[in-house]
C-alpha positions in Angstrom: 19.5 -17.2 4.5 18.0 -16.5 1.2 17.8 -12.6 -0.3 13.7 -12.9 0.1 14.4 -13.9 3.8 17.0 -11.1 4.6 14.4 -8.8 3.4 11.4 -9.8 5.7 14.1 -9.7 8.7 15.3 -6.2 7.5 11.5 -5.1 7.4 10.3 -6.5 10.6 13.5 -4.8 12.1 12.6 -1.5 10.8 8.9 -1.8 11.8 9.6 -2.8 15.3 12.2 0.2 15.3 9.3 2.7 13.7 6.7 1.5 16.6 9.1 2.5 19.6 10.0 5.5 18.0 6.1 6.2 17.5 5.5 5.2 21.0 7.9 7.9 22.3 6.8 10.5 20.3 3.0 9.8 21.3 3.2 10.0 25.0 5.5 13.0 25.1 3.3 15.0 22.5 0.0 14.3 24.1 1.7 15.8 27.8 3.1 18.5 26.3 0.1 19.1 23.5 -2.6 19.5 26.6 0.3 21.8 28.6 1.0 24.1 25.6 -3.0 24.0 24.4 -1.8 23.3 20.7 -4.3 21.4 18.4 -1.6 20.9 15.6 0.5 18.6 18.5 -2.6 16.7 20.3 -3.5 15.9 16.5 0.1 14.8 15.9 0.2 12.4 18.7 -3.6 11.1 17.7 -1.8 10.5 14.5 1.1 8.7 15.7 -1.2 6.3 18.2 -2.9 5.5 15.1 0.5 4.7 13.8 1.7 1.9 16.5 -1.3 0.5 15.5 -1.3 0.5 11.9 2.4 -0.3 12.2 2.1 -3.4 14.5 -0.6 -4.4 12.0 1.5 -4.0 9.6 4.9 -5.7 11.3 2.6 -9.1 11.8 1.4 -9.2 8.1 4.8 -9.2 7.3 5.3 -12.3 9.4 1.7 -14.0 8.5 3.0 -13.1 4.7 5.9 -15.0 4.6 4.1 -18.3 6.1 4.5 -21.2 3.3 1.3 -22.2 1.1 -0.8 -25.1 2.5 -3.3 -27.7 1.3 -6.0 -25.4 2.5 -4.4 -22.7 2.0 -2.8 -22.5 -1.8 -2.2 -19.1 -2.1 -0.5 -19.0 1.4 -1.2 -15.8 3.3 -0.1 -13.1 0.5 -3.5 -11.6 1.2 -2.6 -10.7 4.6 -0.6 -7.7 2.9 -3.7 -6.1 0.9 -6.3 -7.0 4.0 -4.0 -5.1 6.4 -3.5 -2.3 3.6 -6.9 -1.7 3.6 -7.4 -1.4 7.3 -4.5 1.0 7.8 -5.8 3.3 5.3 -9.0 2.8 6.5 -8.1 3.8 10.2 -5.7 6.6 8.4 -9.0 7.8 6.6 -11.3 7.7 9.9 -8.1 9.7 12.1 -8.1 12.6 9.2 -11.5 12.6 9.2 -11.5 13.5 13.0 -8.8 15.7 12.9 -10.0 17.7 10.4 -13.1 18.4 12.1 -11.9 19.2 15.1 -9.3 21.5 13.6 -12.2 23.5 11.5 -13.9 24.0 15.2 -10.7 25.0 16.4 -10.3 27.8 13.6 -13.8 29.5 14.6 -12.9 29.0 17.9 -8.7 29.6 18.3 -7.0 29.3 21.9 -3.8 30.8 23.3 -0.8 28.5 22.1 2.1 28.2 23.8 4.6 28.7 20.8 8.0 28.1 22.4 6.9 24.5 23.9 4.9 23.3 21.0 8.1 24.4 18.3 10.8 22.3 20.5 8.2 19.0 20.8 7.7 19.5 17.3 11.2 19.2 16.3 11.7 16.1 18.6 9.0 15.0 17.0 9.8 15.8 13.2 13.4 14.2 13.7 11.8 10.7 15.2 9.1 10.7 12.3 11.8 11.3 9.7 14.1 8.6 11.0 10.7 6.2 11.1 10.0 6.8 7.9 13.5 6.6 6.3 13.1 3.1 7.8 10.0 2.4 6.6 11.1 3.2 2.7 12.6 0.4 2.1 10.2 -1.8 0.2 7.1 0.5 0.4 7.2 0.7 -3.9 6.5 -2.7 -4.1 4.5 -3.7 -0.9 1.0 -2.1 -0.6 1.5 -3.2 2.9 4.5 -1.7 3.5 3.3 1.8 1.9 0.5 2.2 3.9 2.7 1.9 7.1 5.2 4.3 5.7 2.4 6.6 4.0 1.3 6.7 8.0 4.7 7.5 8.9 5.2 10.4 6.5 2.2 11.7 7.1 3.4 12.2 10.6 6.6 13.5 9.5 4.8 16.7 7.2 2.3 17.0 10.5 5.4 17.5 12.7 7.1 20.1 9.7 3.9 21.7 9.6 3.8 22.4 13.7 7.3 23.4 13.7 6.2 26.1 10.7 3.5 27.3 12.4 4.9 27.1 16.0 7.6 29.8 14.4 4.5 31.8 13.1 2.6 31.6 16.9 5.8 32.6 18.6 6.6 36.1 16.8 2.8 37.0 15.8 0.6 35.4 18.0 -2.0 33.9 15.3 -3.2 31.4 17.1 -5.6 30.5 14.2 -2.3 29.3 12.3 -2.5 25.9 14.3 -5.5 25.0 13.1 -5.0 25.5 9.6 -1.4 23.3 9.9 -3.8 20.4 10.9 -6.1 21.5 7.9 -3.9 21.9 5.1 -2.0 18.5 6.0 -5.2 16.2 6.1 -6.0 17.4 3.0 -3.1 16.7 1.5 -2.8 13.3 2.9 -6.6 12.2 1.7 -5.6 11.9 -2.1 -3.0 8.8 -1.1 -5.4 7.2 1.1 -7.7 7.2 -1.4 -5.6 5.6 -3.9 -4.3 2.6 -1.4 -8.1 2.1 -0.5 -9.0 1.9 -4.2 -5.5 -0.4 -4.8 -6.2 -2.5 -2.0 -10.1 -3.3 -3.2 -9.2 -3.9 -6.2 -6.7 -6.5 -5.3 -9.6 -8.1 -2.9 -11.7 -8.3 -6.1 -9.1 -9.5 -8.0 -8.6 -7.0 -10.6 -6.2 -6.3 -13.4 -3.3 -5.2 -11.7 -3.5 -1.1 -12.3 -0.3 -1.1 -13.8 -1.2 -3.8 -17.0 -3.2 -3.3 -20.2 -5.4 -6.4 -20.6 -6.4 -5.9 -24.1 -2.2 -5.0 -24.8 -1.5 -8.6 -23.2 -4.0 -10.2 -25.0 -3.1 -8.8 -28.4 0.8 -9.3 -27.6 -0.4 -13.4 -27.2 -2.0 -13.2 -30.0 0.7 -11.9 -32.2 2.9 -15.8 -31.8 2.8 -17.4 -35.1 0.8 -20.3 -34.8 -2.1 -18.6 -32.0 -5.0 -17.9 -33.5 -7.0 -16.0 -30.4 -6.7 -15.9 -26.7 -10.1 -17.1 -24.3 -10.9 -16.9 -21.0 -8.1 -14.6 -19.9 -7.5 -13.9 -16.3 -5.0 -11.4 -14.8 -4.9 -11.0 -10.7 -2.8 -10.6 -8.3 -2.7 -12.4 -4.6 0.3 -9.3 -3.2 1.9 -6.3 -4.9 4.5 -9.1 -5.7 2.6 -12.1 -7.2 0.8 -11.8 -10.0 -1.3 -14.8 -12.1 -2.5 -15.5 -15.2 -4.5 -17.9 -16.9 -5.8 -18.4 -20.6 -6.9 -20.7 -22.8 -4.6 -20.3 -26.4 -6.7 -21.3 -29.5 -3.9 -22.6 -32.1 -3.7 -23.8 -35.5 -3.5 -27.4 -36.2 0.3 -28.0 -35.2 2.6 -30.6 -33.7 3.6 -31.0 -29.8 6.8 -29.7 -30.8 5.4 -26.7 -31.7 2.9 -26.5 -29.2 5.7 -26.4 -26.5 7.5 -24.0 -28.5 4.6 -21.3 -28.0 4.2 -22.4 -24.8 7.5 -21.4 -23.9 7.6 -18.1 -25.9 4.3 -16.7 -24.3 5.6 -18.2 -20.8 8.8 -16.0 -21.2 7.0 -12.9 -22.9 4.8 -12.6 -19.6 7.9 -13.1 -17.5 9.9 -10.4 -19.2 7.6 -7.5 -20.1 4.5 -7.8 -17.6 6.2 -9.7 -14.6 3.7 -12.5 -14.4 5.9 -15.5 -12.6 2.8 -17.9 -12.4 0.9 -18.4 -15.2 -1.4 -21.5 -16.6 -1.8 -21.7 -20.1 -3.8 -24.1 -21.8 -3.1 -24.8 -25.4 -6.3 -26.5 -27.6 -7.5 -26.3 -31.2 -10.6 -25.7 -32.5 -10.9 -29.6 -33.4 -10.0 -30.4 -29.8 -12.5 -27.8 -28.6 -15.2 -29.6 -30.6 -14.0 -32.8 -28.7 -13.8 -32.2 -25.2 -16.5 -29.8 -25.2 -14.4 -26.9 -23.9 -16.9 -24.1 -25.5 -18.3 -22.1 -22.8 -20.3 -18.5 -23.0 -18.4 -17.1 -20.1 -15.1 -17.1 -22.1 -13.4 -13.6 -22.4 
Protein backbone atom coordinates (compact mmCIF):
# COMPACT_ATOMS: atom_id res chain seq x y z
CA UNK A 1 0.00 0.00 0.00
CA UNK A 2 1.36 3.41 -0.93
CA UNK A 3 1.65 6.23 1.59
CA UNK A 4 -1.35 8.11 0.18
CA UNK A 5 -3.52 5.01 0.51
CA UNK A 6 -2.28 4.48 4.06
CA UNK A 7 -3.15 8.07 4.97
CA UNK A 8 -6.68 7.68 3.57
CA UNK A 9 -7.13 4.44 5.54
CA UNK A 10 -5.94 6.05 8.79
CA UNK A 11 -8.15 9.09 8.20
CA UNK A 12 -11.22 6.90 7.59
CA UNK A 13 -10.62 4.90 10.76
CA UNK A 14 -10.14 8.07 12.82
CA UNK A 15 -13.36 9.54 11.42
CA UNK A 16 -15.31 6.36 12.23
CA UNK A 17 -14.01 6.36 15.81
CA UNK A 18 -14.88 10.05 16.16
CA UNK A 19 -18.40 9.45 14.83
CA UNK A 20 -18.95 6.65 17.38
CA UNK A 21 -17.70 8.82 20.26
CA UNK A 22 -19.97 11.69 19.25
CA UNK A 23 -23.07 9.49 18.98
CA UNK A 24 -22.57 8.30 22.57
CA UNK A 25 -22.02 11.88 23.77
CA UNK A 26 -25.15 13.17 21.99
CA UNK A 27 -27.49 10.60 23.54
CA UNK A 28 -26.08 11.02 27.05
CA UNK A 29 -25.92 14.82 26.96
CA UNK A 30 -29.48 15.21 25.70
CA UNK A 31 -30.87 13.04 28.48
CA UNK A 32 -28.83 14.61 31.27
CA UNK A 33 -29.14 18.11 29.79
CA UNK A 34 -32.94 17.93 30.06
CA UNK A 35 -32.75 16.47 33.57
CA UNK A 36 -30.24 19.10 34.73
CA UNK A 37 -32.04 21.94 32.87
CA UNK A 38 -28.69 22.97 31.41
CA UNK A 39 -28.77 24.97 28.17
CA UNK A 40 -25.02 24.53 27.91
CA UNK A 41 -25.34 20.71 27.96
CA UNK A 42 -28.21 20.73 25.45
CA UNK A 43 -26.24 23.15 23.23
CA UNK A 44 -23.24 20.87 23.41
CA UNK A 45 -25.42 17.89 22.47
CA UNK A 46 -26.77 19.76 19.43
CA UNK A 47 -23.24 20.62 18.33
CA UNK A 48 -22.21 16.99 18.71
CA UNK A 49 -25.26 15.90 16.72
CA UNK A 50 -24.27 18.27 13.92
CA UNK A 51 -20.76 16.82 14.15
CA UNK A 52 -22.03 13.29 13.59
CA UNK A 53 -23.46 14.44 10.27
CA UNK A 54 -20.42 16.51 9.33
CA UNK A 55 -17.96 13.72 10.17
CA UNK A 56 -20.06 11.24 8.20
CA UNK A 57 -19.93 13.63 5.24
CA UNK A 58 -16.18 14.05 5.73
CA UNK A 59 -15.70 10.28 5.82
CA UNK A 60 -17.72 9.93 2.61
CA UNK A 61 -15.78 12.81 1.06
CA UNK A 62 -12.45 11.15 1.78
CA UNK A 63 -13.70 7.95 0.15
CA UNK A 64 -15.00 9.78 -2.93
CA UNK A 65 -11.97 12.09 -3.38
CA UNK A 66 -9.69 9.05 -3.47
CA UNK A 67 -11.47 7.67 -6.55
CA UNK A 68 -9.39 7.69 -9.76
CA UNK A 69 -9.93 10.07 -12.68
CA UNK A 70 -12.29 9.06 -15.46
CA UNK A 71 -12.82 10.15 -19.06
CA UNK A 72 -15.81 12.22 -17.91
CA UNK A 73 -14.28 13.54 -14.66
CA UNK A 74 -10.72 14.24 -15.72
CA UNK A 75 -9.88 15.86 -12.37
CA UNK A 76 -11.40 12.95 -10.49
CA UNK A 77 -13.51 13.73 -7.42
CA UNK A 78 -11.07 16.05 -5.66
CA UNK A 79 -13.61 18.85 -5.37
CA UNK A 80 -15.76 16.64 -3.15
CA UNK A 81 -13.41 17.70 -0.34
CA UNK A 82 -14.20 21.38 -0.98
CA UNK A 83 -17.95 20.92 -1.39
CA UNK A 84 -18.24 18.95 1.85
CA UNK A 85 -16.07 21.46 3.70
CA UNK A 86 -18.44 24.20 2.53
CA UNK A 87 -21.52 22.23 3.64
CA UNK A 88 -19.96 21.45 7.03
CA UNK A 89 -19.03 25.07 7.62
CA UNK A 90 -22.49 26.27 6.58
CA UNK A 91 -24.16 23.78 8.95
CA UNK A 92 -21.84 24.75 11.78
CA UNK A 93 -22.61 28.41 11.12
CA UNK A 94 -26.34 27.72 11.30
CA UNK A 95 -26.13 25.63 14.47
CA UNK A 96 -23.91 28.23 16.15
CA UNK A 97 -26.43 30.92 15.23
CA UNK A 98 -29.34 28.98 16.71
CA UNK A 99 -27.42 28.26 19.90
CA UNK A 100 -26.36 31.88 20.14
CA UNK A 101 -29.94 33.15 19.84
CA UNK A 102 -31.28 30.61 22.34
CA UNK A 103 -28.50 31.39 24.79
CA UNK A 104 -29.18 35.13 24.60
CA UNK A 105 -32.84 34.46 25.32
CA UNK A 106 -31.89 32.20 28.23
CA UNK A 107 -29.59 34.94 29.54
CA UNK A 108 -32.61 37.18 30.19
CA UNK A 109 -34.67 34.31 31.57
CA UNK A 110 -32.20 32.04 33.41
CA UNK A 111 -33.36 28.67 34.72
CA UNK A 112 -32.16 26.70 37.71
CA UNK A 113 -29.31 24.42 36.63
CA UNK A 114 -28.17 21.27 38.44
CA UNK A 115 -24.47 22.05 38.63
CA UNK A 116 -23.26 18.61 39.75
CA UNK A 117 -25.00 16.69 36.92
CA UNK A 118 -23.83 19.33 34.47
CA UNK A 119 -20.25 19.00 35.73
CA UNK A 120 -19.90 15.21 35.52
CA UNK A 121 -21.50 15.01 32.08
CA UNK A 122 -19.30 17.82 30.81
CA UNK A 123 -16.19 16.00 32.06
CA UNK A 124 -17.18 12.88 30.11
CA UNK A 125 -17.97 14.96 27.02
CA UNK A 126 -14.68 16.85 27.32
CA UNK A 127 -12.68 13.61 27.40
CA UNK A 128 -14.62 12.16 24.45
CA UNK A 129 -14.38 15.33 22.37
CA UNK A 130 -10.73 15.69 23.26
CA UNK A 131 -9.99 12.19 21.94
CA UNK A 132 -12.01 12.84 18.76
CA UNK A 133 -10.22 16.15 18.18
CA UNK A 134 -6.84 14.47 18.61
CA UNK A 135 -7.77 11.73 16.13
CA UNK A 136 -8.96 14.23 13.53
CA UNK A 137 -5.89 16.45 13.85
CA UNK A 138 -3.93 14.20 11.49
CA UNK A 139 -4.03 15.82 8.06
CA UNK A 140 -6.31 18.70 9.12
CA UNK A 141 -3.62 21.26 8.25
CA UNK A 142 -3.48 20.09 4.62
CA UNK A 143 -7.05 19.02 3.89
CA UNK A 144 -9.96 21.47 4.01
CA UNK A 145 -12.51 18.70 4.45
CA UNK A 146 -10.66 17.24 7.46
CA UNK A 147 -10.08 20.74 8.81
CA UNK A 148 -13.83 21.40 8.85
CA UNK A 149 -14.47 18.10 10.66
CA UNK A 150 -11.63 18.81 13.10
CA UNK A 151 -13.05 22.28 13.71
CA UNK A 152 -16.44 20.80 14.54
CA UNK A 153 -14.80 18.49 17.06
CA UNK A 154 -12.64 21.23 18.52
CA UNK A 155 -15.72 23.39 18.95
CA UNK A 156 -17.37 20.65 20.96
CA UNK A 157 -14.25 20.20 23.08
CA UNK A 158 -14.25 23.94 23.83
CA UNK A 159 -17.95 23.87 24.64
CA UNK A 160 -17.38 20.95 27.00
CA UNK A 161 -14.50 22.76 28.69
CA UNK A 162 -16.69 25.83 29.07
CA UNK A 163 -19.48 23.73 30.55
CA UNK A 164 -17.08 22.22 33.09
CA UNK A 165 -15.96 25.68 34.20
CA UNK A 166 -19.53 26.93 34.26
CA UNK A 167 -20.74 23.93 36.26
CA UNK A 168 -18.14 24.60 38.94
CA UNK A 169 -19.15 28.27 39.16
CA UNK A 170 -22.87 27.43 39.29
CA UNK A 171 -22.34 24.73 41.93
CA UNK A 172 -20.54 27.06 44.31
CA UNK A 173 -22.30 30.37 43.55
CA UNK A 174 -25.73 29.53 42.17
CA UNK A 175 -25.19 31.96 39.27
CA UNK A 176 -27.40 30.26 36.67
CA UNK A 177 -26.76 33.01 34.11
CA UNK A 178 -23.23 31.62 33.70
CA UNK A 179 -24.70 28.69 31.72
CA UNK A 180 -25.91 30.75 28.70
CA UNK A 181 -22.89 33.06 28.91
CA UNK A 182 -20.62 30.08 28.22
CA UNK A 183 -22.58 29.17 25.08
CA UNK A 184 -22.48 32.77 23.85
CA UNK A 185 -18.72 33.17 24.36
CA UNK A 186 -17.76 29.89 22.67
CA UNK A 187 -20.13 30.49 19.72
CA UNK A 188 -18.70 33.94 19.04
CA UNK A 189 -15.13 32.67 19.40
CA UNK A 190 -15.64 30.03 16.72
CA UNK A 191 -17.50 32.18 14.18
CA UNK A 192 -14.18 33.49 12.85
CA UNK A 193 -12.88 29.98 12.12
CA UNK A 194 -16.12 29.01 10.40
CA UNK A 195 -16.03 32.16 8.28
CA UNK A 196 -12.47 31.43 7.14
CA UNK A 197 -13.39 27.90 6.01
CA UNK A 198 -16.42 29.22 4.11
CA UNK A 199 -14.33 31.86 2.33
CA UNK A 200 -11.56 29.40 1.49
CA UNK A 201 -13.95 26.77 0.14
CA UNK A 202 -15.80 29.34 -2.00
CA UNK A 203 -12.48 30.59 -3.37
CA UNK A 204 -11.51 27.04 -4.33
CA UNK A 205 -14.84 26.45 -6.03
CA UNK A 206 -14.33 29.72 -7.96
CA UNK A 207 -10.86 28.54 -9.09
CA UNK A 208 -9.18 31.42 -7.25
CA UNK A 209 -5.42 31.55 -6.74
CA UNK A 210 -4.51 29.61 -3.54
CA UNK A 211 -4.40 32.01 -0.60
CA UNK A 212 -0.71 31.38 0.17
CA UNK A 213 0.42 32.13 -3.40
CA UNK A 214 1.07 35.57 -4.91
CA UNK A 215 0.01 35.75 -8.57
CA UNK A 216 2.30 38.69 -9.44
CA UNK A 217 5.28 37.17 -7.64
CA UNK A 218 4.97 33.90 -9.57
CA UNK A 219 4.67 35.78 -12.86
CA UNK A 220 7.80 37.82 -12.09
CA UNK A 221 9.71 34.71 -10.98
CA UNK A 222 9.02 33.01 -14.30
CA UNK A 223 10.00 36.06 -16.39
CA UNK A 224 13.40 36.22 -14.65
CA UNK A 225 14.61 33.16 -16.59
CA UNK A 226 16.94 33.93 -19.45
CA UNK A 227 15.16 33.77 -22.79
CA UNK A 228 11.65 34.49 -21.43
CA UNK A 229 10.28 37.87 -22.50
CA UNK A 230 6.83 37.70 -20.92
CA UNK A 231 4.19 35.42 -19.38
CA UNK A 232 0.65 35.55 -20.81
CA UNK A 233 -2.64 33.81 -20.06
CA UNK A 234 -1.42 32.78 -16.60
CA UNK A 235 -3.94 30.86 -14.49
CA UNK A 236 -3.39 29.30 -11.06
CA UNK A 237 -6.04 27.24 -9.28
CA UNK A 238 -6.59 24.15 -7.16
CA UNK A 239 -9.09 21.27 -7.17
CA UNK A 240 -8.32 20.26 -3.58
CA UNK A 241 -6.11 21.23 -0.67
CA UNK A 242 -3.11 19.39 -2.13
CA UNK A 243 -3.73 19.65 -5.89
CA UNK A 244 -2.52 22.89 -7.47
CA UNK A 245 -2.55 23.65 -11.18
CA UNK A 246 -0.98 26.29 -13.41
CA UNK A 247 -1.24 27.05 -17.11
CA UNK A 248 0.51 29.80 -19.08
CA UNK A 249 1.91 30.99 -22.39
CA UNK A 250 5.65 31.69 -22.17
CA UNK A 251 6.68 34.33 -24.70
CA UNK A 252 10.33 33.59 -25.51
CA UNK A 253 13.05 34.95 -27.74
CA UNK A 254 13.88 33.24 -31.04
CA UNK A 255 15.79 30.34 -29.49
CA UNK A 256 16.53 26.73 -30.40
CA UNK A 257 14.55 23.66 -29.37
CA UNK A 258 17.23 22.61 -26.87
CA UNK A 259 17.10 25.98 -25.14
CA UNK A 260 13.31 25.76 -25.01
CA UNK A 261 13.47 22.38 -23.29
CA UNK A 262 15.91 23.83 -20.76
CA UNK A 263 13.58 26.76 -20.02
CA UNK A 264 10.61 24.41 -19.65
CA UNK A 265 12.49 22.17 -17.20
CA UNK A 266 13.72 25.14 -15.13
CA UNK A 267 10.27 26.76 -14.86
CA UNK A 268 8.58 23.48 -13.89
CA UNK A 269 11.25 22.86 -11.25
CA UNK A 270 10.69 26.36 -9.83
CA UNK A 271 6.95 25.82 -9.63
CA UNK A 272 7.37 22.48 -7.84
CA UNK A 273 10.08 23.43 -5.37
CA UNK A 274 9.11 27.00 -4.45
CA UNK A 275 5.34 27.08 -4.92
CA UNK A 276 4.36 23.38 -4.60
CA UNK A 277 2.61 23.44 -7.98
CA UNK A 278 3.04 19.93 -9.37
CA UNK A 279 0.59 20.18 -12.27
CA UNK A 280 1.69 22.77 -14.83
CA UNK A 281 0.82 23.19 -18.51
CA UNK A 282 3.20 25.56 -20.29
CA UNK A 283 3.09 26.63 -23.93
CA UNK A 284 6.31 28.14 -25.27
CA UNK A 285 5.91 30.53 -28.21
CA UNK A 286 7.87 33.33 -29.87
CA UNK A 287 6.44 36.54 -31.32
CA UNK A 288 6.88 35.19 -34.83
CA UNK A 289 5.00 31.98 -33.96
CA UNK A 290 2.17 33.97 -32.39
CA UNK A 291 1.69 35.80 -35.67
CA UNK A 292 1.88 32.59 -37.71
CA UNK A 293 -0.64 30.59 -35.67
CA UNK A 294 -2.84 33.51 -34.60
CA UNK A 295 -2.40 32.96 -30.85
CA UNK A 296 -3.05 36.57 -29.94
CA UNK A 297 -5.99 36.97 -27.57
CA UNK A 298 -7.61 39.91 -25.81
CA UNK A 299 -8.43 37.96 -22.64
CA UNK A 300 -4.81 36.99 -21.88
CA UNK A 301 -3.61 38.40 -18.55
